[in-house]
C-alpha positions as CSV (number, residue, x, y, z in Angstrom):
1,M,36.0,23.2,-10.9
2,A,34.0,20.6,-9.0
3,S,30.5,21.5,-7.7
4,L,28.6,19.8,-5.0
5,A,24.8,19.4,-5.1
6,A,22.6,18.1,-2.3
7,A,20.5,15.0,-3.1
8,P,16.9,15.8,-3.8
9,A,14.7,15.7,-0.7
10,D,12.6,13.1,-2.3
11,A,15.4,10.5,-3.0
12,Q,17.5,9.7,0.0
13,R,19.6,6.6,0.6
14,R,21.4,5.9,3.7
15,G,22.9,2.9,5.4
16,G,26.0,1.3,7.1
17,S,27.2,-1.7,9.0
18,I,29.2,-2.5,12.1
19,S,31.1,-5.6,13.0
20,I,31.8,-6.5,16.6
21,Q,34.3,-9.4,17.3
22,G,35.2,-10.8,20.6
23,A,37.5,-13.7,21.7
24,N,34.8,-16.4,21.1
25,H,31.9,-14.7,19.5
26,G,31.0,-11.7,17.3
27,G,28.7,-10.6,14.5
28,T,27.8,-8.0,12.0
29,A,24.8,-5.7,11.9
30,S,23.7,-3.7,8.9
31,R,21.0,-1.2,7.9
32,S,19.9,0.5,4.7
33,V,17.3,3.2,4.1
34,N,15.7,4.4,1.0
35,R,13.3,7.2,1.0
36,Q,11.5,8.6,-1.9
37,T,8.3,10.6,-2.5
38,G,5.5,8.2,-1.8
39,S,7.6,5.4,-0.5
40,S,10.1,4.3,2.1
41,T,12.1,1.0,2.6
42,V,14.3,0.1,5.5
43,T,16.3,-3.2,5.6
44,R,18.2,-4.4,8.6
45,G,20.3,-7.4,9.0
46,I,22.2,-9.2,11.7
47,Q,24.6,-12.1,11.3
48,T,26.6,-13.9,14.0
49,N,29.9,-15.7,13.5
50,S,28.1,-18.9,14.5
51,G,25.8,-18.7,11.5
52,A,22.6,-17.4,13.2
53,G,20.9,-14.3,11.7
54,A,18.0,-12.6,10.2
55,T,17.1,-9.9,7.6
56,T,14.1,-7.6,8.2
57,T,12.6,-5.5,5.6
58,R,9.8,-3.0,6.3
59,G,8.4,-0.3,4.1
60,G,5.3,1.2,2.4
61,T,4.0,3.2,-0.4
62,W,1.3,5.9,-0.2
63,S,-0.6,7.8,-2.9
64,N,-4.0,9.3,-3.4
65,G,-5.2,8.4,0.2
66,T,-4.1,4.8,0.1
67,Y,-1.2,3.3,2.1
68,N,0.3,-0.2,1.5
69,G,3.0,-1.5,3.6
70,G,4.4,-4.3,5.7
71,K,7.3,-5.9,7.3
72,A,9.0,-9.3,6.6
73,T,11.6,-11.1,8.4
74,T,13.7,-14.0,7.0
75,L,15.9,-16.1,9.2
76,N,19.0,-17.8,7.9
77,N,17.1,-21.1,7.8
78,G,14.7,-19.7,5.4
79,T,11.8,-19.3,7.8
80,T,9.8,-16.1,7.0
81,F,7.1,-14.2,9.0
82,G,5.6,-10.7,8.9
83,R,2.7,-8.6,8.3
84,S,1.1,-6.4,5.5
85,T,-1.3,-3.6,5.9
86,T,-3.5,-1.5,3.5
87,A,-5.3,1.5,4.6
88,T,-7.6,3.8,2.5
89,S,-9.3,7.1,3.0
90,N,-12.8,6.8,1.9
91,G,-13.3,10.5,1.1
92,D,-16.2,11.0,3.5
93,G,-14.0,11.2,6.7
94,S,-13.9,7.5,7.3
95,G,-11.0,5.0,6.5
96,S,-10.8,1.4,5.8
97,F,-8.0,-1.0,6.8
98,S,-6.8,-4.5,6.6
99,T,-3.8,-6.1,8.2
100,T,-2.6,-9.7,7.6
101,A,0.0,-11.3,9.9
102,T,1.7,-14.5,8.9
103,G,3.6,-16.6,11.3
104,P,6.8,-18.6,10.8
105,N,4.7,-21.8,10.3
106,G,2.5,-20.3,7.5
107,Q,-0.5,-19.6,9.6
108,S,-2.1,-16.2,9.0
109,H,-4.7,-13.9,10.6
110,T,-6.4,-11.0,9.1
111,V,-8.1,-8.0,10.8
112,S,-10.0,-5.4,8.9
113,G,-12.5,-2.8,9.3
114,T,-13.7,0.8,8.9
115,V,-13.1,3.8,11.2
116,T,-15.8,6.2,10.9
117,K,-15.9,10.0,11.5
118,I,-17.7,11.0,14.7
119,P,-20.4,13.5,14.0
120,Q,-19.8,16.9,15.7
């Protein structure tokens, strides 16, 4: 006798792709999702029949009051750009964050700071 069991809530994978073709053009789009306790990753891609395309991956991990995550896009020509973020709960009601964005030419910019709890 066969038995069916649901996947644990802390480990879920989903995804799929679609291809659309026309008389002189077309392409394929895909997506995959992987969620587990404390982490998540989503990858999306698009490719045209003419060779243009990109793949984007975004995701993050979180544990013990800290989040680390980001997003990266890579074009078919190898150009990459994206951002990364770290956010931490300081335990006193405040939080610290730092985000770095990197452009397609390698330039980057970082913004960081602390958010404090407003006294009541």
